[in-house]
N, C-alpha and C positions, 0 to 999 in steps of 0.2 A: 506493500500499499505506500502508496508516495504521502514527502511530506507534507500537511496541511499550511496555507501561508496565511501570514500576518494578516491583517487588514492595513492599507497603508494610511486610510486617514485617522485610524484608531491608534497606533501608534506615535501617532504625532500628539492625540486631543487627549490619553490618559498614561496616566505613572503610577504603577502601582508601591506603594510603602512595604515598611517589611514588614507587618503584621501581616502583611497581602489585605487591604483596604485599596479600593481605584481613588484616585485624586484626579481632581478633573475645575477649569478654567470655568468661572463664574460668569454669565451672559449680558448681553445690554451693555457691555463696558469700550466699544470698537470706537461708535462714530457716536454724533448730536450729541458732544458733554456736556453742550452750554446750556442745555434743554433739561439737563436733569442737576437737581441740589448736589453742594458737594458731598455732603452726608451722605446720601446714596454715593455716588459713585467714591467713596470711601470706602466704605463696606462693599461694590464687590473687588480690592483690588485681592486678598487673598485668594487659594482655592474651594475645594469644598472636596464632599468625598458624597463618594459615588452613592442612592440612593440601592437601599437593598433590591428592592424591587427589579434592579437594571442593571444589577453585580454580575446577574448566568446569564445575561446577552449579550455585556462588553468581554468576558472571560471565553465565550466563542467567541470570539473577532480574533486576541490574542493567547494563543495557546502555548505560546511560548512563557510569555513572561513568567 
């Protein structure tokens, strides 16, 4: 059986932590920052952990991570 390929856009968007959780970037920060409050833009700065309901789907896309 051939090896599975890692999904290319997924490997750019997600990183795995040492405990096996999946990190992601927060949405709504790319453009139109002038229309958002400074407080809301600051809250979008850090990363977030992927929700449990989506975790299995992402692990299928990244079999060797």
